[in-house]
C-alpha positions in Angstrom: -0.4 -0.4 0.1 3.0 2.5 1.0 4.3 1.8 -2.3 1.0 2.6 -4.2 0.9 5.9 -2.3 4.5 6.4 -2.3 4.4 6.0 -7.1 1.1 8.0 -6.8 3.3 10.8 -5.0 6.3 10.8 -7.0 3.8 10.6 -10.6 1.6 14.0 -9.3 5.0 15.3 -8.1 6.7 15.3 -11.9 3.6 16.2 -13.3 3.5 19.3 -11.7 7.1 19.9 -12.3 6.4 18.8 -16.2 3.3 21.4 -16.7 4.9 24.1 -14.4 8.0 23.3 -16.9 6.1 23.6 -19.8 5.1 27.5 -19.7 8.5 28.6 -18.9 10.0 26.3 -21.9 7.2 28.5 -23.6 7.8 31.4 -23.1 11.2 31.2 -22.9 11.0 30.6 -26.6 8.3 32.8 -27.5 10.3 35.2 -26.0 13.5 34.0 -28.3 11.2 34.6 -31.3 9.9 37.5 -30.0 13.5 39.5 -29.9 14.5 38.3 -33.1 11.9 39.7 -34.4 12.4 43.2 -33.2 12.6 46.1 -35.8 15.9 47.8 -36.0 14.3 50.4 -38.0 16.0 53.2 -35.0 19.2 51.5 -35.0 19.1 51.7 -38.7 18.0 55.3 -39.0 21.7 56.4 -37.4 23.8 54.9 -40.3 25.5 57.8 -41.9 25.9 56.8 -45.7 29.3 58.8 -47.2 27.4 60.0 -50.6 28.9 62.6 -52.0 28.5 66.4 -51.8 25.4 68.1 -53.9 26.7 69.1 -57.2 28.1 72.6 -57.8 26.0 74.4 -60.2 28.4 76.7 -61.0 31.3 74.8 -62.2 28.2 72.4 -64.4 27.4 75.2 -65.7 30.6 76.5 -67.4 31.8 72.9 -67.8 28.1 72.8 -70.2 29.5 75.4 -72.0 33.1 74.7 -73.2 33.7 72.6 -75.6 36.4 70.2 -76.3 37.1 72.7 -79.2 37.3 75.6 -76.6 40.2 73.4 -75.4 41.8 73.1 -78.2 41.5 76.4 -79.6 42.9 78.2 -76.7 45.6 75.9 -76.5 46.5 76.2 -79.8 47.0 80.0 -79.6 49.1 79.2 -76.2 51.4 77.0 -77.9 51.8 79.1 -80.8 53.2 81.9 -78.9 57.4 81.4 -79.5 58.4 82.5 -76.3 56.1 79.8 -74.6 57.8 77.2 -76.8 61.3 78.3 -75.8 60.5 78.1 -72.1 58.6 74.4 -72.6 62.1 73.1 -73.9 62.3 69.3 -73.3 58.5 69.3 -72.7 57.9 71.5 -75.9 57.4 67.8 -77.5 55.1 65.7 -75.0 53.0 69.2 -75.1 52.4 69.4 -79.1 51.1 65.7 -78.8 49.2 66.4 -76.0 47.5 69.0 -78.6 47.3 66.8 -81.3 45.1 64.1 -79.1 42.9 67.3 -77.5 42.2 68.8 -81.3 40.7 65.2 -82.4 37.9 65.9 -85.0 36.0 63.3 -83.4 35.3 64.9 -80.2 35.9 69.1 -80.6 32.0 69.4 -80.4 31.8 67.6 -77.0 31.2 70.0 -74.5 33.7 69.6 -71.2 30.9 68.3 -69.0 30.3 65.2 -71.5 33.6 64.7 -71.6 34.0 63.7 -68.2 30.5 61.2 -68.4 28.4 62.9 -67.6 26.4 62.7 -71.0 23.0 63.7 -71.3 20.2 61.2 -72.8 19.9 63.0 -75.5 18.7 61.9 -79.5 21.7 62.0 -80.8 23.1 60.3 -78.3 20.9 57.3 -78.0 21.6 56.9 -81.7 24.9 56.9 -81.2 25.7 60.3 -83.5 27.2 62.6 -81.0 29.3 60.5 -78.9 30.9 57.4 -81.0 34.2 59.0 -81.6 33.9 60.9 -78.5 34.5 57.7 -76.2 36.9 56.1 -78.1 39.3 59.5 -77.6 38.1 60.5 -74.6 40.6 58.7 -72.0 43.8 59.7 -74.1 42.4 63.5 -74.0 41.4 63.8 -70.2 45.0 62.2 -69.8 46.5 64.6 -71.7 44.1 68.0 -70.1 45.5 66.7 -66.9 49.3 66.5 -68.7 48.5 70.3 -70.1 47.5 71.3 -66.7 50.3 70.5 -65.0 52.9 72.3 -67.1 51.2 75.4 -68.4 49.6 76.3 -64.9 53.5 75.9 -63.4 54.9 79.0 -61.9 57.4 78.9 -64.3 55.0 79.4 -67.1 52.3 81.3 -65.8 53.8 84.4 -66.1 55.1 83.5 -69.8 51.7 82.7 -71.3 50.3 86.0 -70.0 52.9 88.6 -71.4 52.5 86.1 -74.7 48.7 86.2 -74.9 47.4 88.8 -73.2 44.9 89.0 -70.2 42.2 88.7 -72.3 42.8 85.4 -74.4 45.0 84.4 -71.0 41.8 84.6 -69.2 39.8 81.9 -71.7 42.5 79.9 -71.5 42.9 79.7 -67.4 39.2 79.3 -67.7 39.0 76.4 -69.9 41.7 74.3 -68.2 41.0 75.5 -64.5 37.1 74.5 -65.1 38.4 71.0 -67.1 40.7 69.8 -64.1 37.9 71.0 -61.4 35.7 68.5 -63.6 38.6 65.5 -62.3 39.2 66.7 -59.1 35.6 66.5 -58.9 35.5 63.3 -60.4 38.1 61.8 -57.7 36.7 63.1 -55.3 33.4 61.5 -56.0 35.1 58.2 -56.3 36.9 58.3 -53.1 33.6 59.4 -51.4 31.8 55.9 -53.3 34.6 53.4 -52.2 34.3 54.6 -48.6 30.2 54.5 -49.2 30.9 50.9 -50.2 32.6 50.0 -47.0 30.5 51.3 -44.9 27.6 49.5 -46.3 29.5 46.2 -45.6 31.1 46.9 -42.2 29.1 49.2 -41.2 26.2 49.2 -38.8 23.3 48.1 -41.0 25.9 44.8 -42.0 25.2 41.7 -41.0 26.9 40.3 -38.1 29.7 37.5 -38.5 30.4 34.5 -36.0 34.1 33.5 -35.3 34.5 30.9 -38.4 32.9 33.9 -40.8 35.0 36.4 -39.7 38.4 33.9 -40.4 36.5 32.5 -43.8 36.1 35.9 -45.2 39.3 37.8 -43.6 41.0 34.8 -46.0 38.5 35.0 -48.7 39.0 39.0 -49.4 42.9 38.3 -49.3 43.1 34.8 -51.5 39.7 34.2 -53.1 39.1 36.1 -56.7 35.8 37.5 -56.5 35.9 38.1 -53.0 39.3 40.7 -52.3 38.9 44.5 -52.7 40.0 46.7 -55.2 41.9 50.1 -56.0 39.2 51.0 -57.9 35.8 49.7 -56.4 37.3 49.3 -52.7 35.6 46.2 -51.3 34.1 43.0 -53.2 30.0 42.7 -52.7 30.8 39.4 -51.6 30.8 37.8 -48.3 30.5 34.0 -47.0 27.9 32.5 -44.9 28.5 29.9 -42.2 26.3 30.3 -39.3 24.2 28.5 -36.7 20.1 29.9 -36.3 18.3 28.7 -33.2 15.1 30.8 -33.8 13.8 29.4 -37.4 10.2 29.4 -36.6 7.4 27.0 -38.3 3.8 26.2 -38.2 2.9 22.7 -37.4 -1.2 22.3 -36.6 -1.7 25.8 -36.1 0.7 26.3 -33.4 4.1 28.7 -33.8 7.4 26.5 -33.0 11.3 27.1 -33.1 13.8 25.0 -34.5 17.8 25.5 -35.1 19.5 25.3 -37.9 22.8 25.2 -39.6 23.4 27.5 -43.0 26.2 27.4 -45.6 25.8 29.6 -48.4 26.3 33.5 -49.5 26.6 36.9 -49.3 26.0 40.0 -51.1 26.0 43.4 -50.5 24.1 45.8 -52.7 25.6 49.2 -52.8 23.4 50.8 -54.6 22.3 54.4 -53.5 18.4 53.1 -53.2 19.7 50.0 -51.0 20.2 50.7 -46.8 17.4 52.6 -46.9 16.5 54.0 -43.4 14.0 53.4 -41.2 10.7 51.3 -42.2 12.6 52.1 -45.8 15.6 49.1 -45.2 12.6 46.3 -45.3 12.2 47.0 -48.8 15.5 48.3 -49.7 18.0 46.7 -47.2 22.0 46.7 -47.7 22.3 42.6 -48.9 20.6 39.4 -49.5 21.8 35.7 -48.9 21.2 32.4 -50.2 22.4 29.1 -49.6 22.1 25.3 -48.0 20.3 24.9 -44.8 20.3 21.9 -42.2 17.8 21.9 -39.7 17.9 19.7 -36.7 15.4 16.7 -35.6 13.2 17.9 -33.4 11.6 21.6 -32.2 14.1 23.5 -30.1 15.0 26.4 -29.8 19.2 25.3 -29.5 19.4 21.8 -30.8 22.1 20.4 -32.7 21.3 20.6 -36.9 22.1 17.1 -37.5 23.3 16.3 -41.3 20.7 14.0 -42.2 18.8 13.8 -45.8 15.5 14.4 -44.0 16.5 17.4 -42.3 18.5 19.6 -45.3 17.2 22.2 -47.7 17.6 26.2 -48.3 17.7 28.9 -47.3 17.3 32.5 -48.9 17.2 36.2 -47.1 16.4 39.8 -48.5 18.2 42.1 -45.9 17.4 40.5 -42.1 14.3 38.9 -43.2 15.0 35.1 -43.9 13.0 32.0 -44.9 13.8 28.8 -45.4 12.6 25.4 -46.9 13.5 21.7 -45.5 13.4 19.0 -48.2 10.8 16.5 -46.2 7.7 14.4 -47.6 5.5 16.9 -47.1 8.0 20.0 -47.4 8.1 22.0 -44.4 8.9 26.7 -44.6 10.9 28.1 -42.0 10.8 32.4 -41.0 13.5 34.2 -38.8 15.3 36.9 -39.2 18.9 38.2 -39.3 20.0 38.5 -35.4 23.0 37.8 -32.8 22.6 37.2 -29.9 26.0 36.7 -28.8 28.7 38.5 -30.1 30.7 36.3 -32.5 28.8 33.0 -31.9 24.9 33.2 -32.6 
């Protein structure tokens, strides 16, 4: 009799413990899911993008009014002076070569603004009538203009040119050479800002948080793997490797939401366009990155289950920014969903 009573007491104690633990376990699970779904609009709004300063409208208007032909005519006038030619000395031959390149008939009607790639979408440009020759000649012309500026605006040659052609013509020559040089500086400045903006996009607050394995993989990839290495012209590669453990995937069974852990192996691509990585709620539509790859889910429903690599639990995942979905290739298939979130820095 006493053994029966003792067994009944143990059964009631186990039942009470199970009923007590179940809501606590459920609360922890749903707390993790809720944290995974927290909006990051406030954080995204703090991101400062490296964007170019507003365009200098005065400079662009002046560049629109001056053509390569104007530059050519001013340079020819300068190089026709015997005093200028004598002062140039050994640099005379190089200056004459630069003159012949700048005075290419195919590009004379091109404005300085068009020469630097700020082309207007006109009917003639669309028909390749006004820009066909200009595009092939532009690189050498730009390099020649940069060299002409270096030589003619030197302290040694400036007073000689002014005395040779007079103040009025010298003002015209200075105007056209300074405009071309200012455009080149502007392009260099904007290119540098664009590179910094791409580094901010990939390494800043709106980028994905990496675990320790991903840090080592991507550090090695950006040093030695083609396609992942940065370049001097464009800055960082848009590609990144993904090898993560995600304990907060959610799926629905019989109308009830449950969590499952999963491991991911794939790639992530950062989008460097100006519309992406938008602040606030627009970041949901135009995020900083997308990712895709292979997914292996845990055997049961659990927040920190170890995802074993079995065929029945494999599938794929894809993300658009922090929003992520997965699909397990079970007999009837199973959809999963979560948000990109790192609970413990450098882990998961």
